C-alpha positions as CSV (number, residue, x, y, z in Angstrom):
1,M,81.9,69.6,69.4
2,S,84.2,69.6,72.4
3,R,85.0,72.9,74.0
4,K,88.4,74.3,74.7
5,A,89.0,76.7,77.6
6,L,88.4,80.2,76.6
7,R,91.3,82.4,77.4
8,W,91.1,85.9,78.6
9,V,94.1,88.1,78.7
10,C,93.5,91.2,80.7
11,L,95.9,93.9,81.9
12,V,94.0,95.4,84.7
13,G,92.8,95.0,88.3
14,V,89.3,94.4,89.5
15,A,87.5,95.0,92.7
16,G,85.6,92.4,94.7
17,L,82.2,93.6,93.8
18,L,78.9,91.7,93.5
19,G,80.2,89.0,95.9
20,G,77.0,88.9,97.8
21,G,74.8,88.9,94.8
22,L,76.4,86.0,92.9
23,I,74.6,82.7,93.8
24,W,73.9,79.4,92.2
25,A,70.2,79.1,91.3
26,G,70.7,75.5,90.1
27,P,73.3,73.2,88.6
28,L,74.6,73.9,85.1
29,A,74.9,70.9,82.8
30,Q,78.6,70.5,82.2
31,G,78.1,68.0,79.4
32,Q,75.7,70.4,77.7
33,Q,78.1,73.3,78.0
34,T,80.9,71.4,76.3
35,E,78.8,70.6,73.2
36,T,77.4,74.0,72.3
37,P,79.4,76.8,70.7
38,C,79.3,80.4,72.0
39,S,79.7,83.7,70.2
40,L,79.4,87.4,71.1
41,A,75.7,88.4,70.9
42,E,74.5,91.0,68.4
43,D,73.8,94.6,69.4
44,A,70.2,94.0,70.5
45,L,71.4,91.9,73.5
46,Q,74.5,94.1,74.4
47,P,74.2,96.9,77.0
48,D,74.0,100.4,75.5
49,Q,76.8,101.6,77.7
50,P,79.0,98.5,78.4
51,L,82.0,100.5,79.9
52,E,81.6,102.2,83.2
53,L,84.1,104.0,85.6
54,N,83.8,105.3,89.1
55,H,86.0,106.7,91.9
56,V,85.8,106.8,95.7
57,A,88.2,108.6,98.0
58,L,88.9,107.3,101.5
59,G,91.4,109.4,103.5
60,N,94.6,109.5,101.5
61,L,93.5,106.6,99.2
62,V,91.6,106.6,95.9
63,K,90.0,103.5,94.4
64,T,89.2,103.6,90.7
65,L,87.0,100.9,89.3
66,A,86.4,100.3,85.6
67,M,83.8,97.7,84.6
68,E,83.0,96.3,81.2
69,K,80.2,93.9,80.3
70,E,79.7,91.7,77.3
71,V,76.9,89.2,76.5
72,F,77.5,85.8,74.7
73,V,75.0,83.4,73.2
74,C,75.5,79.7,73.1
75,L,73.5,77.8,70.4
76,D,72.6,74.1,70.1
77,R,74.7,71.9,67.8
78,E,72.4,72.7,64.9
79,G,72.8,76.4,65.5
80,R,69.1,77.0,65.6
81,R,68.2,77.4,69.3
82,V,69.8,79.5,72.0
83,D,70.7,77.1,74.8
84,R,72.5,79.6,77.1
85,V,73.1,83.3,77.4
86,R,76.2,84.2,79.3
87,D,77.0,87.6,80.8
88,V,80.7,88.3,81.3
89,E,81.8,91.3,83.4
90,T,85.4,92.4,83.8
91,F,86.3,94.6,86.8
92,I,89.6,96.5,86.8
93,E,90.5,98.1,90.1
94,I,93.3,100.6,90.7
95,V,94.2,101.8,94.2
96,E,96.4,104.9,94.6
97,G,97.7,106.8,97.7
98,T,99.1,110.2,98.4
99,V,102.9,110.7,98.8
100,K,105.0,113.7,99.8
101,G,104.9,116.6,97.4
102,P,102.0,116.1,97.6
103,S,101.3,113.7,94.7
104,M,99.9,110.2,94.2
105,R,101.3,106.8,93.3
106,R,99.7,103.4,92.5
107,V,99.4,101.1,95.5
108,E,97.6,98.1,93.9
109,L,96.2,96.9,90.6
110,S,93.8,93.9,90.4
111,L,91.4,92.1,88.0
112,Q,88.3,90.1,88.7
113,V,85.7,88.6,86.4
114,A,82.0,87.7,87.1
115,Q,80.1,85.3,84.9
116,C,76.3,84.6,84.9
117,T,74.9,81.9,82.7
118,K,71.2,81.5,82.0
119,D,70.7,77.9,80.9
120,F,67.4,77.4,79.0
121,V,68.0,73.6,78.7
122,E,68.4,73.0,82.4
123,G,66.1,75.9,83.4
124,S,68.7,77.4,85.8
125,V,70.8,80.5,86.4
126,G,74.3,80.3,87.7
127,C,76.8,83.0,88.7
128,R,80.4,82.9,89.8
129,M,83.1,85.4,90.6
130,S,86.8,84.7,90.0
131,K,89.3,85.3,92.8
132,P,91.0,88.8,92.5
133,D,94.2,88.6,90.5
134,R,96.7,91.0,92.0
135,A,99.8,89.6,90.3
136,I,99.1,90.7,86.8
137,R,102.0,89.9,84.6
138,R,103.8,92.3,82.2
139,L,103.0,92.0,78.6
140,E,105.7,90.4,76.5
141,S,105.9,90.2,72.7
142,S,106.0,86.4,72.9
143,V,102.4,86.6,74.3
144,L,101.0,89.3,72.1
145,D,102.8,91.4,69.5
146,L,100.7,94.5,68.8
147,R,102.4,94.8,65.4
148,T,100.2,91.8,64.3
149,C,97.0,93.6,65.4
150,Q,94.4,95.8,63.6
151,P,91.2,97.4,64.8
152,H,88.5,94.7,64.7
153,G,86.2,95.2,61.6
154,S,83.0,93.8,63.3
155,A,81.0,96.8,64.3
156,H,79.1,95.0,67.1
157,L,82.4,94.1,68.8
158,Q,83.4,97.8,69.2
159,P,81.7,99.5,72.2
160,R,79.2,102.2,71.2
161,D,80.4,104.4,74.1
162,P,84.2,103.6,74.3
163,V,85.3,106.3,76.7
164,E,84.5,107.0,80.4
165,M,86.0,109.7,82.7
166,G,85.7,110.8,86.3
167,T,87.2,113.2,88.8
168,V,87.5,113.0,92.6
169,P,89.0,115.3,95.3
170,V,91.7,113.8,97.5
171,G,92.1,115.6,100.8
172,A,92.2,119.3,100.8
173,Q,94.8,119.9,98.1
174,L,94.6,117.3,95.3
175,V,92.2,116.4,92.5
176,K,92.5,113.2,90.5
177,T,91.0,112.6,87.1
178,T,91.0,109.2,85.3
179,K,89.9,108.4,81.8
180,V,89.5,104.9,80.5
181,E,88.9,103.9,76.9
182,K,88.4,100.5,75.2
183,E,89.1,99.2,71.7
184,V,88.7,95.7,70.3
185,L,91.5,94.4,68.1
186,D,91.9,91.6,65.7
187,C,95.4,90.0,66.3
188,E,95.8,87.3,63.7
189,G,92.4,85.8,64.4
190,R,92.4,86.5,68.2
191,V,89.9,88.9,69.7
192,V,91.8,91.3,72.0
193,D,90.3,93.9,74.3
194,L,92.7,96.9,74.8
195,Y,92.1,99.2,77.7
196,L,94.0,102.5,78.1
197,F,93.9,104.5,81.4
198,T,95.0,108.1,81.6
199,D,95.5,109.7,85.1
200,I,95.9,113.4,85.8
201,V,96.7,114.7,89.3
202,E,96.2,118.4,90.1
203,R,97.0,120.5,93.1
204,R,95.5,123.6,94.7
205,T,97.9,126.5,94.4
206,D,98.6,129.3,96.8
207,L,98.3,131.9,94.0
208,K,96.0,134.8,94.4
209,P,93.3,134.1,93.5
210,P,93.9,130.3,94.2
211,T,93.5,127.9,91.3
212,I,94.1,124.2,90.5
213,R,96.9,123.1,88.2
214,P,98.2,119.7,87.0
215,I,101.3,118.3,88.7
216,S,101.6,114.8,87.2
217,S,100.1,112.4,84.6
218,S,100.5,108.7,84.0
219,F,99.3,106.0,81.6
220,L,98.4,102.3,82.0
221,G,97.5,99.7,79.4
222,I,95.6,96.5,79.8
223,V,95.0,93.8,77.2
224,C,92.5,91.0,77.4
225,I,93.0,88.2,74.8
226,K,89.6,86.7,74.7
227,T,89.8,84.1,72.0
228,V,92.3,81.7,70.3
229,P,91.1,80.4,66.9
230,G,88.7,77.5,67.5
231,D,88.1,78.2,71.2
232,E,84.8,78.9,72.7
233,L,83.9,82.4,73.9
234,G,82.4,83.2,77.3
235,S,84.5,81.4,79.9
236,V,87.2,83.3,81.7
237,D,90.7,82.6,83.1
238,T,92.2,85.6,84.9
239,N,95.7,84.0,84.9
240,D,96.0,85.1,81.3
241,C,96.0,88.8,82.1
242,F,98.8,91.3,81.3
243,Q,99.6,95.0,81.9
244,F,102.0,97.4,80.1
245,N,103.1,101.0,80.3
246,P,102.3,102.9,77.1
247,S,105.3,104.7,75.8
């Protein structure tokens, strides 16, 4: 069976992590990879908490990093033996800076994908990291019309812990909270990951006694189209990534 290129459509940015830890332990058999189908692994092989979120503040900048991991298994042509196990990790990075007010605005949004393949035919482990994609296109209905989508019915596709949240202080006056959630959709046979980010910026007041109150909120949507009917899962192209503003 010949393999088509798996297409990922993601609407978010990713940080350049793991760069030093991704190495080739041996060559992967290209011919073998084109002959064996891949599918999302069952729950036993999936991480208990596949979605993570963290923040770091550096001066007047805040970096938010969301990471999601999925595991794919690639069987032999008879469907009896696991030839390869492939870990796919999606990193979405959002950098924001302070502006007059004070408040915060987005400076940069990027996406990066890491893949590690354990090949039991060749006896090798190979990892690679995509280049950061900082030119994430806007989602258009010609690419994906959400009116054609429904929540995916396969329980093992939905994350068991679909929501992460974190808060970080910014300077002496601001506090920033970010929440990310993920849901998997079925869009006329295509598997689509939908990420929704909610940002709340709060400011220390001069009231007596002092308190902290919200001054702004914003939303960001990212969609990742992971499969086209007949395509193989587990290979990534960050050029197929899109963002949108929830309204």
